[in-house]
N, C-alpha and C positions, 0 to 999 in steps of 0.2 A: 470622639467629638470633633476633632480636627478633620477627619475624614468625612464626617457629615457636613461640616461647614464648607469644605472643599467641593463636595458634591453639589451642595446648594448654589455655591457661587459659580462653579465651572461645569456643572452637569450638562447643560445643554450644548456648551462648546464641546465637550468630550464626546456627546452623542453624535454630533454633526461630524466630527473629526473621525470617529469610528465608522460611520456610514460612508464618508468620503473614502477611507481607506479600503473598505470592502468593495466599492465600486471601482477603485483604481486596480485592485488586484484582479477582479473580474474582467476589466478591460484589457489588462495585460495578458492574462491567460486566454483571452480571445484570439490572440495573434498566435500563428502556428510556431513561430520560432521560440517564443517564450514558453508556450505549452510544452514543447519538446525539451526545453531546458529544465522545466519543472519536473517533467516525468523522469528525465535523467537524474536529477537530484534525488527524487524519491528512491531510485535504485541505489543511491550511495548512502542513504541513511541507515545506520546499523540495525534498529528495530524493525523498521518498516520494509527494508529491502527484501528479506526472505519472505515476509508475508505477501507482498505484491507479487514477487517473483513466483511463488508457489501457486498463488491464485491464477495468475495469467497463464502459466504453463499448464495448469489443470485444464482451463478452458480451452487451450489450444490443443492439447493432446485429446481430450474428449471429442471435441468437434472434428479433428482429423480422423480419429478412429471411426466415427460414425460415417463420415463421408467416404472413406476408403472401403468400409464395410458395404456401403450402398453401391459400390460398383464405379464410382468416379475414378478417373485416373489421378495420379498423384499430383500433377501440375494443377488441375482444376481444384482439387481438394485443398491444396496449399493456399490458392487464392481465396477460396471460400473461408478457410480456417483462420484467416487474418482478422476477419470482422469481430469475432468475440474478443480479441486482445485490445483492450482499451488504452494501455500504456503505449504512447506513441513511440517511444524508444524501442521497446520490444516489438512493436508492429513493423518498425523499420528493420529490425533484425530479421523478422520472418520474411519480409519482402526480399531482403538481400539473400537470404537462404534459398528462397524460391528462385531467384535468378542463378545461383549456383547449381541448384538441381537441374534447371533448364540447360545449363552448360554441361551437365553430365556427372556432377558430383553426387555421391550418395546423400540421402537426407541427413543422416546423423552426422556426417562430416560437415555438411553445410551449416547445421545448427551449432556444432562444436566451434567452428571458425568464428561464429558470431560472438561467443563467449557470454551470451546472455541467458543461457538456459541451464537448468540444473544438470549436473553431470549424470545423475541416475536416469533422467529422461532421455538424454543422449545415448547412453549405454543401452537402455531398453529398446530405443528405435533402431540402433545398430544391430542388435541382436535380432529383432524382427525382420529387418532387411535381409540379413544373412540366411535366416532359417525360411524366409518366404511367408512369414505369418506376421506381417506388419500390423494388420488390424488387431490381432489379439495382443500384441506386445504394446500397441498404443492404448488399448483398453486397460492392460494392467499398469502401464505408466500413469494413466489417468487415475486409477484407483490408488496407486501409491502416492500421487500428488494430492489426492483427496484426504487420504489418511494424514499426511504431513500438514496439510491446510488446517484440518480439524484440531490437530495437536497444537499448532501455532495459536489458533483461536482460543483454545482452552488455556494456554499459557498466558496470553494477553489478558484474558478475563480474570484469570488468577492474579495477575500482576495489578489489574485495575482496582480490585477490592481493597488491598491494603493501602494503595495510594489514595483511594477515595476516603477511607477511615482516617488516614494521616491528615488530609486537607480538612475534613470536617473537625477533627480535633484542633487543629490550628485555628479555624474559625471560632470554635467554642471558646478556646484559650484567649483569643483576642477580645471577645465579648465579655468574658469574665474579668479580665484585666481592665478593660475600659470601664466596667461597673465598680469594681473593687478598689482600684487604686485612688480614685477621688475620695472614697469613704475612708481609706487608710490615711490619706493625707489630712482630711479633716480631723480625724482622731488624734493625729500628731499635733496639729495646730491647737486643739483643745486641751491637750495634755500639758502644754507649755504655759 
C-alpha cells in the first residue's frame, strides 16, 4: 500500500529521473574516452569478462582465418580483422599487436604481449605460425572459442532460470504479505 501511494505521489518524478539518467549514460558513452573506460570495466567484471572475451576473440579468429585463407597478407588481414571486434579495449589491443607484427614480432607473441586474449588462442596461433598452417589453426581456434562461447551461454541461461524463479517468488511473497497482513491485523483487533 505504501509502495502504491509512493508511486502515485512520485511516479512521474521517478519516470523523468529514470529517462534523464538513461540520456546521461548515453551521452557519456558517446564520448570515446568514457566508452573505452566502460569497455575496460566490462573486461574486469567476473561473470561478464569471460563471456565478452570469448565472443570477441571468436569473431577475431574466425575473420582472420577467412582473410588469411583468402590469400591476403597478414598485415592487411589484421587491419580488416579488427572490424568485428566491438570492444574498444580489445580493438586497441589488436591494433597494438598489428604494430608489433609490422615491426617483426610473430603474431602469437604480439597477442600474448597485449595480455587481452585467451592463452589457448595465442597457443594455437603460435602453433600455426610454426607449422606454416596459420589458416587451419585459426579456424580450429575459432571452433574452440565457439564451443567455449556456447558453453558460457548455456551456463548463463542455466543461472538465469533459478534467479528468475527466485525473483518471481519474492514478488509473489510480497503480494501475499501485502494482502494477508492487514487481514491478520484486523482479526487481532476484533479478537480483543
